[in-house]
TORLO-237960 format. One record per residue (C-alpha): residue number from 1; residue in three letters; chain; y, z, x. Coordinates in nm, 2 decimals. Example, Ala and Ser with C-alpha at 12.3 -4.5 7.8 and 13.67 -1.06 7.14 Angstrom:
<senus>
 num residuo cadena      v      w      u
   1     Ala      A  -0.45   0.78   1.23
   2     Ser      A  -0.11   0.71   1.37
</senus>
This chain:
<senus>
 num residuo cadena      v      w      u
   1     Met      A   5.28   8.17  -8.42
   2     Glu      A   5.35   8.34  -8.10
   3     Val      A   4.99   8.34  -8.00
   4     Glu      A   4.95   7.98  -8.03
   5     Ala      A   5.28   7.93  -7.79
   6     Leu      A   5.11   8.14  -7.52
   7     Lys      A   4.84   7.91  -7.57
   8     Tyr      A   5.01   7.61  -7.57
   9     Phe      A   5.22   7.76  -7.28
  10     Ile      A   4.95   7.88  -7.06
  11     Ala      A   4.75   7.51  -7.10
  12     Cys      A   5.07   7.31  -6.99
  13     Val      A   5.10   7.54  -6.68
  14     Thr      A   4.75   7.48  -6.62
  15     Ala      A   4.76   7.13  -6.66
  16     Ala      A   5.09   7.09  -6.45
  17     Gly      A   4.92   7.28  -6.16
  18     Phe      A   4.59   7.05  -6.18
  19     Gly      A   4.80   6.74  -6.19
  20     Ile      A   5.00   6.84  -5.89
  21     Ala      A   4.72   6.93  -5.67
  22     Ile      A   4.56   6.61  -5.75
  23     Ala      A   4.82   6.41  -5.70
  24     Ala      A   4.92   6.57  -5.39
  25     Phe      A   4.53   6.53  -5.26
  26     Gly      A   4.54   6.17  -5.36
  27     Cys      A   4.85   6.08  -5.16
  28     Gly      A   4.74   6.28  -4.84
  29     Ile      A   4.42   6.09  -4.87
  30     Ala      A   4.59   5.74  -4.91
  31     Gln      A   4.86   5.85  -4.62
  32     Gly      A   4.60   5.96  -4.36
  33     Ile      A   4.44   5.60  -4.45
  34     Gly      A   4.75   5.39  -4.42
  35     Leu      A   4.84   5.58  -4.12
  36     Arg      A   4.50   5.51  -3.92
  37     Ser      A   4.50   5.18  -4.05
  38     Ala      A   4.86   5.10  -3.86
  39     Val      A   4.71   5.29  -3.55
  40     Glu      A   4.47   5.07  -3.53
  41     Gly      A   4.67   4.79  -3.59
  42     Ile      A   4.91   4.89  -3.30
  43     Ala      A   4.64   4.97  -3.08
  44     Arg      A   4.49   4.58  -3.12
  45     Asn      A   4.82   4.43  -3.09
  46     Pro      A   5.09   4.65  -2.94
  47     Glu      A   5.34   4.37  -2.97
  48     Ser      A   5.35   4.38  -3.34
  49     Ser      A   5.44   4.74  -3.34
  50     Gly      A   5.76   4.73  -3.49
  51     Lys      A   5.67   4.50  -3.81
  52     Val      A   5.38   4.74  -3.85
  53     Thr      A   5.58   5.06  -3.83
  54     Val      A   5.84   4.94  -4.07
  55     Thr      A   5.59   4.83  -4.31
  56     Met      A   5.39   5.13  -4.26
  57     Leu      A   5.69   5.37  -4.32
  58     Ile      A   5.76   5.16  -4.67
  59     Gly      A   5.43   5.23  -4.75
  60     Leu      A   5.40   5.60  -4.70
  61     Ala      A   5.76   5.61  -4.87
  62     Met      A   5.60   5.44  -5.20
  63     Ile      A   5.25   5.65  -5.17
  64     Glu      A   5.48   5.97  -5.17
  65     Ser      A   5.70   5.83  -5.44
  66     Leu      A   5.35   5.91  -5.69
  67     Cys      A   5.35   6.27  -5.58
  68     Ile      A   5.70   6.31  -5.66
  69     Tyr      A   5.60   6.16  -5.98
  70     Ala      A   5.35   6.36  -6.06
  71     Leu      A   5.56   6.68  -5.99
  72     Val      A   5.85   6.57  -6.18
  73     Val      A   5.58   6.53  -6.47
  74     Ser      A   5.46   6.90  -6.40
  75     Leu      A   5.80   7.03  -6.44
  76     Ile      A   5.84   6.88  -6.77
  77     Leu      A   5.54   7.00  -6.91
  78     Ile      A   5.65   7.34  -6.77
  79     Tyr      A   6.00   7.38  -6.86
  80     Ala      A   6.07   7.10  -7.15
  81     Ala      A   5.80   7.25  -7.37
  82     Pro      A   5.83   7.31  -7.70
  83     Met      A   5.85   7.66  -7.85
  84     Thr      A   6.00   7.77  -7.50
  85     Glu      A   6.21   8.06  -7.67
  86     Thr      A   5.89   8.18  -7.82
  87     Val      A   5.76   8.24  -7.50
  88     Thr      A   6.06   8.40  -7.36
  89     Lys      A   6.09   8.63  -7.61
  90     Ile      A   5.70   8.74  -7.55
  91     Val      A   5.77   8.73  -7.13
  92     Gly      A   6.00   8.95  -7.20
  93     Gly      A   6.30   8.68  -7.00
</senus>
């Protein structure tokens, strides 16, 4: 039972790590593309800088929320996993 609990915990931690890494990578790429497009739009039409900036900030906040959701799911995988008492006893906490 203890070995199975430890294997499950290791799998959860590994999945959480890969999940947040992929989410951060994807959000970084998406934010870079969005920022590049906003800067290009402002460079072509400087009068629209106010509207473009507001729209860009709202879009960046939406993209960043996806990474925060991935962080929440990762934390749930790590800390709300079943058999945490068994893993805590094994680790010695």
